[in-house]
N, C-alpha and C positions, 0 to 999 in steps of 0.2 A: 288342319286338311289344308289340303291344294286349292284355291279358290280354281273355279273351272275355266278353264280357257277352250274357245274353238278354234278351229279352223276351216277355210275354206277349201272343198273341193267339186270338181268338176266332173257329173256324172257321166254324162253323152250330150252330145251336140244336140243344142235346142231346148236342155232341161236346165231347169234351176239350179244352181250350186248347191249342193248338197255342203251339212253343217259337221265335221268329226270332229268329238271331244277331244283335246289333247292326253286326256285320261285313257282314250284307245290308243292313242300313238304310241303311249309310254307303255300299255301291256307289248303292242307288238314289239317295241324294243326292248322289252324283259324279255319275250317268248324265242325272238332272234339275236339275243344280245352276243352268244357265243360266235355265230358265225360272223356278224360284224366287226366285232372286234378284233378275229381270224386275217380278216380279207385287208382292216387298219394297218394289223402289224404287217402283214406282208406289201402291201405298199409302202410304207414307211422307208427309206433311207436307212440302209443297213450301217452307216456313218454315225446311226444316231448312239449305239450302242445296244444291247440286249435289255439293259432296263430302262431305259430310258423308251426303247419301243414296245414296252409293256406297258409301260404305264401312260404313255402318249396314245397308243391304240383304245386304254380304256379309256381315256380322256374323249378322244374323238366320238366315241361310238356313243358317250354320256352326252355330248354337246350335240349331237345330231337329233334330241328331240326341239322340234320348235317352239319357238317364246309367241304367243298371243296368234292373231289372225294370221295365215301366210298368202292372202291373195295375190301378191305379188310376188312369190316364190316359187316359178313354174319347175316342177309341171303341179305344185298344189298335192294335200293328202286327200285322195279321196275316199269316200266312202268304204267302208271294209270290205272285202267280196273274193271270197277263195276260189279260185282256178284248179291249178293244181300244185303241188310245191310250192315251200318257202320263196322261192325265186317266181313265181308268178304272183306272189302276194301284191298288191298295190301298197300299201302300206310297208311292206318290208322295201319295195324298189325304192322306195322316196327315201325310207332313211338311208339305204344306202350309199345313193347319188348325196346326200349328205355327207356320209362319213368318206368317201372319194375325192369330193370335192377338199376337204380340208386336209386328208392325207397327201394329196396333189403340191397342196399347197404349202405342206410341211418340207416336202422335197424341195421348193423351189430355191435358188441360191438369194440371199437378199439382198437389195439394192443398196447403193451406199446410202443414198440422201432421202429414201424411202422410208415413211414408217414401217415396220415389221407385220405382217400375219399375224394375228392372233395362234396360228397352227403352227406358226417357226418358233414361238417362245414356249420355255418348256412349262408344262403343265402344270398348275396350281393343285385341282386335286384330279384323280387321287395322288395321294405323295404316300411315302413310306419310309420312315427315321428308324435307320441303324442294320436294314435290311436290304437285300441286294437280290432281287426277283427277276427270273428267266426261266422259260420255257425249259421241258426235262429234255435231255440230249436223246435224239434218234441215231440210226444208222448210219452206214458210209453213204446207203442210197439219197437219207435226209440232207446228209452235208452236202454230197455234190448236187444235189438240186439245191440247195440254202447258197453255194459258190455261182450257180450259173444266174440266178435272180438278183444277187448280188451284183451282176455287171448289168443287168439289163437299167433302164431308166423306167420313174415313178410309172407314168402312164402304161409302158411295155408290161410291167409286172403287175400293176390293175387288172391290163387286159389276159393276162395267164392266169390269176386269180377269178377273175368271171367266169373263161371258160370252164376252167378245170371244177371250180366249186359250183356255182350256179349252170352250167350248162349252156351259156348262152351261144348262141351262134355270132357269128363276124359281124352281120349287120348289126344284131341287138348291142354288141360288146361297145359299137361305133356310138350308136346311139344313147349311148350310158354315160361314155368318157366324153362324146362332146357335150352332151349339156352338164356333166363335172366339171367344165373347161380346160379338158387335155388339149395338151397341144402336138399335131401330128398326129393323129390318133392312126392312119393308116401304116406310118415307118414302126407304131408300136405295135399295131397287131401282126407286122412282119418278125419284129425280134421275139415275141411271145412267142409266135409259130416256132422258131429257130432254135428255143430254148424247151420247147414241150415234150414231153414221153405218154408211152400207151397209160400209163401208172400213176399218173401227175396227179389224179383228185386223190388216189389212195393216200400218196405222197403228202397232200397238200391238209389233208385230215390227221394227219401223225399229231403225237404230242409235241414233235419238234417245231411244229407249227401252229403251237393253241397255247395262245396267251392266256389262256383261264384254266390252265391246267399248270400251274408254276411251283416252280422248288425255290425255298429261300435258306441265303446263307449271311452271316454280318458282315458288316462294312470292314473299314480298315480301323483294328480297333484301337492301336496305337495314336493312327494319324486324326480319330475323329477324338478322343481324350486330349489331344491338344489342340485340337478347333474348338471342342470346349470351354478350354482354361484359355484361352483369346478371347472368344467370344464374351465371359467374364469379367476378362479383363477390360476389352472396350465397352463395356456395357457402363461397368463404373467408372472408368475415365469421363464417359458422354455425360454419365449422372454428376461428375463433379463438375464438368465443364457447366452444364444447364444450373448448377447452382449457381456456377460465376456469371452466366449472363442472366441469370434470372433479378439481378443486384441493379436496383435502379440507375438508369443512366441519367438521368437530373441533378443529382447529389448526393451525397455522402448515404451509405445505407447505415443500419444501427452499431458496426463496428468501424467505419469509415472506410479508409485504405491497408484497413487490415487483411491479413489473408485469412484461409479459413481457419477455423479451431480445431485444433490437435492434441486438446487433453480437457478432462472434464476433471482433474484431480481438485479435492475440495479446495486446498492450501490455494492452488493457483487461481482457484474460481473468484476466490475471497480477494484476492490482490487485484482484481480488477475491476471491484465491485467502488462506482466512484463513490457510493455513499461512505465507505468507508476507510477515504484518504482520510491521512489526519493532517488535523489543522490545528494550529498553535495559535493562542491567544496574543495580540498585541502588543500587549505588555509584559509577557514570559520572558522575554532579552533582559527584562530590567533587573528581575531577581533569579537567574539563574549564576548557577556558578563557572558557566563559560558561555564562552560569544563565538557561536560559529552558524554555519547554515541550519542547524539544528532546530535555532531556537527564533528563526525568520519568523515572522507571525504571516499568515496565509490573505493575500492581496488579491485586487484585481475585482473586477465591474463583474468578470466570465467565471467568478470561482465557485457561482451555484448553478452554473449550467450543467447538467448532470450528463445530456447528449454529449456537452465538448468532452467532459473530461472521463467519459465513457470512452469515446473513439481514441482518445488521445494513449488511455492504459491499455486498449486491445491491439493499437498499431506498436506501443511499446512491445507488448509481446510478442506479437507477430506481425511485423512491417511486411504488407506488401512489399510486389514486382516495384511498382510506382515510386513506392516511399525512398526518396533519398534520404540515408542513413553516414552520419559521420561519426565518427569517436578518435579522441585523442590517443596518440601510441598506450597500445596494452590495455586500454580500458575496457573492461565485459560490457559486451551491448546486448544483454542477454535479457529474459521478461524483468519485473521487480520480483525481489525475494519475498516481498511481504507488502501489506499496505501499504505506500509508500507518503510523506509527508508532500503535502502540496504549499508550493512557496507563492506562486501567482498563476492566474489565469484571467488575460482581456486581450484586447487589440493594440497592437503594434502596428504602424504602418500598413494598414491595411490587410494584416492576417490575423487570426487568431493564435495566441501563444500561450502555451502550460507549460510552466517550469515546476520538476520534481525536485526531491531530492529524497535518497533512500539511505543514507548514511556511507556508503560508498563514494554514491555517485550524483550528478547533477543530471539533469537530462530534461529537454527542450525540444515540446513538442510543438509544430506551427504548422497551420493549415490554411488556405488562400477562403477569404472569402465566399469566394463561390463555388467552393467544394471541388475544384480541380487538383489541386496539386498538394501535399503535403511532406513535412523533411522531419527527421529526427536526428538529435544532435545530443551525444553524450561526453560526460568529462569526469575522469576524477575527480574526488574534492574530500578522500579520507584522511585524517591528520590535519583540518581546517581550525587555524586561530581564527581570530579578530580582526589580527591582519590580512589575513590572504581569503577572508569570508566577507570583503567590506561591496562589493558590486559583482553584477552578473549579466551577461550579454543579452538582453532581451531581444531586440531584434537589427536586423543590417538590411539597408537598404540603399541603391544607389552609389554606395559607398562610405554610406554614415553609417555609425552603429548609436544604439542607444542602448543605456543600461538601468538596470534595476538595481538599487543599492541598499545596504543592509539597512535595518532600524536607526540603528545606533548612528546614522553616517548625518552629520548634522549641516553640512555644505558640502556643495559640489560647485567645480570651478574646472578649467580648462588650461595648461600649462604645454607650449610648447617646447618640446625638448632642446631644438637648433634657436632656441631665442632663448639664451638664461638669462639676458638683462632685461626680459619683457616681464611684465607683466602677468597674473592669473587672470583669464575672461571667467566670469561668473557665467554659470550653466543651469539654467530652472528645470526644476522637477516638477512633475505633477504628483496629486495626495497619494499615490499607490506608491510614488519612490522612481519612478522613470524618468530615467532624464531626458532633455531635448536632443534631436540628432548633433551628431559631432564628426567630423572626417574623421575616417578610419585610416592610420598607417598601414594595417593588416592587408588591405587590398592596394595601396598606391603601389605604380610603377615604377617612382622617383622617389626620390628623398630631399625634397624640399621643405616639408615639415614633419612636427613627429609630436602629435596631439597626444597626450598623454588626460586620463581623469583624476583630478586632485580632489580625496577626498578630504574631509574634516572629521576626524572621533576627536571629540573634546580639545586636547588645545595640539594634536597632531595632526598636521598634514602629511597624507600616503600618496605617493603619486602612481598610478595604476596603467598599464600598457595594455592596447589590443595587441596581439600575438594571434589574429584569426582563431580562437577558442572561446570556450563557453566562460570559462574562469579568466578574465585579466590578471597578466602575471604584475606579480609587484617588485618595482624599481628601488633599490637599495647602495649605497655607498660605506665603505667605511671596512676594516679586515677582516678577515672568515669569522672571527669568533666572536665580532660584536659589530653586526651592520647595521646601518641606523638609515632612517627615511631623507631623501633627497629633500633637503631644507637649505642649507647654505649658498651663499653664492660659487664657493669652489666647487662643489658638489654638483650643481649646477652645469659650470663651465665644462668639467669632468665629461658629462655625461651628453654635453652637446657635440662633442668628439667622437663618441661611443652610440650615438643612436644609431646612427644607421647604418652599423653591423648588427645592429637586433633580428633583420630577415635570417640569420643566419640560424638561430634557435624559433623561429618562425614555426607556430605547428607540431609543435614538439612534446604537447604536454609541460609547459614548462610552469613552474609557480612563481617562480622570485628569480631576479636576474642581478648579482651582485657585481658593481663594478668599482675597484680599487685601487688605489696608487702604491707601488708595491716596491716603486724606487726612483728615485731622481738623479739627473745624471749631466754633468756640463759638458757641453760636445765639444770636439775640439777647434782650432784654432776661433775661438770666442764667437761661437755661433749658438750662443744661448744656450739654455737648459731643456733638456728634454726629459718629457715624463715616459714611466713605464705603467702601464696598467694591465690588472688581469679582471677579466669579467668572466663570471661565472652564471652560468643559467643551470639553476634546480627542477627535477621534475617533481611531481605528484609521486611516481610511481617510486622514488629514489634512487631510478638507475638510470642509464642515457645520459647524464648532464655533458652539458658540453662547454668546453674552456677554450679563452681566446687570451692568449699575452696581447697587447698592444704597444706601439712604442707612438710616442705621439711629438713632434717636431716641433718647436717653435714655430707659429704659422699668425697670420694676421687676419684669417678669419674666424671668427669663432667657433665656428662648427665645423672646421675642416675636419673630416676623417679620420682618425689615425689610423697606421699600418699595421697589420695583423702579423705578428711577427713567430707568430707559433699557434697550434689548434692541437686539440685533442678532445677524445669523446668517452665518456663513461670513464674518467680518469678524479682521483680522489685530489688532484694538483689543485692548488687554490683555493682549495678547503678547508672546512673547520677538522677534518682528521688529517690532511697534510697541507698547510698552510704556502707549502715553499714552490718556488713558480722559479725558473730562468728560462732566458730568452734571448735570443741574438738578431744583429739586422746587418745588412751589407748598405751602407750610408755614405751618402757626397756631399760634402759640405759647398760651401756656396766659392769656396775658391776652387773646386772643380776636383777636390781630392778626394779618395776612397778610403772610407773606415771600417772596418767590423767592431761595433758595438754589440756591447752586452750588457746584462744585467739581472742581479736575483734577487730576490727577497731577503730582507733582514737576517736570515740564518747562514747564508753565504760568508765564508772567509776569504774565499780565493777564487778567481777565476782563471782559466787556461782553455787557451785556443790551438789546436795542431793541424797537420794536413797543409792544407794550401796557403793558410795563413797561418804564424807563428808567436806566438804572444801568451804575457801570464801579469795578472794585476792581482793585489790584495785588496780585499775588502769586496765589496759586490758590482760594482761597476768595470768596466774593458773598454778600452779602446786602441785598436791595433791599425796602425795603417796597413793597405792593402790596394790591389789592383781589380779593378772592372772585372765584375764575373769568376772574382775566385772566391772558393769553395773551403770553408775551416769547417773543423768540430771543434764544437765546447763544450767543456761541462768547469763543474765546479765542486768545491769542497766547502762542506756546512762546519759550524763549528764543534760536532763530536767526531769529525775524520768523514763521514759518509763521501763518497764521490757520488755525485749528482747528475743526469743530461738535461737537456732541454727539454722542457715540453713537448709530449709526443704521443 
């Protein structure tokens, strides 16, 4: 039940104010409600539309009920006393004044910088969903009166309604409108007099102007359905945004930088369980029939950190927009196919690093210790053997690189390819097999040095070069049918003049790079002997190999890079399937003369040039006198009579 509220009402001069209960005011409002709503409907501006005018009229009548005491609200609510008719009821007169004040406020234009009045806003209550409400249509007389009233001001419509409905005199209308805050009451009375007719009262009492006798029709059903769908979509988007904004701002959430979960598949969830990652025992590689990443033991001081492993697995499955993701060409970057093998989890150069292996890929997850950034790197590693799985990149910082070495690596050192006569420098490792930092050639802007990681496996030393990927590429020398590790002085001298060409195969998913001398050629005019080399970079995916044919003229600098005579991509040339290669260059002797020089592998029996330079030579080398800028077509014939062109 509503708590009792009182209002103050003056009774007569010199007497004490009387108190009228709000329940009595409410009774008066209910009794005169249709008339109050009709007056509000008539005074409200027609520009609101019939639906909003109806609802606003009801809202203004309902809001006319006072709240608490109204001592400061002149003229107050006097004690109820009936005289003659509803228009003479003081309670009704006070409620009518409140309705008129609000209706006139609703018709005033809103000011640019002023706060709108309550009556100028759409009403919160009453409210109708899905229906359009409007009074019943009248006849031609009612329509004509409606048109005349729409041309009047709000105060003039109020004066018209008070005259016609409540039978007030002009003096009474002037007093009521003045109390309601109307502007220029005299002008309003003049406008109302010009629009009036003898039967105006009867017309205003017709259903055309009765906002309590209404017709109901549906709203635009198609538009409503579209709006409902739009609201539902916006609500779903707001829920997702709210969930994202609810993540803690001071660090990682349970899933770190992972995007929201999109699946609850049992197998997918199991693969993301840190308790189910596969762990390999330290001595497993010693009894295994294979030596590759699958037998690397689990190492690292953070290998038991379930929170770190959970974040790493979640980001792997659902990397968020803030995660930097990289992958070697054609390496799938999707979620784990099952519980992956944990290779390492520890801190490297101020970052928490986790290395996984899932049989096809090596995956590296790294996050800053302050929880601000995360990175995810993928590298294909299927078909790896002991030689190709000797080390992984554990971290990069400031142009340096750190490696995590295989458990069978006994010793690590650094060898500069551009210093073939120099000795290898020892490289220390910690108890988990992580090396000290060494300058990486993958990020160097020039080619003043080319540091490689030398790992000793039993009695063999292997050279591994960082080419900007997770798995360093193995460097070899010798014919494609039997490549060997770079161990001899001659091989190191050859690689010294080849190393600066390695940027051509950087970040290409390279597994190994073999560089071998396929021909030697005495140069004209006793200019010494040149070497012809073929450098082939094999990829982990099998396709996309890159081949370079080099011409290395005699040089006093042991690390002078050779000239690229020809190149090819995704070609079997210079490989196990097709070891044949042919290339040529336009060369200038020390005497200033120009020659076309060409050389093929041992399978060639004759070489021929045509076009701008004509010549022929038996065997696999050719030297023909030419002019500067000459262009020639070169081809050769192999032992079975097949004609082959140059590498391209």
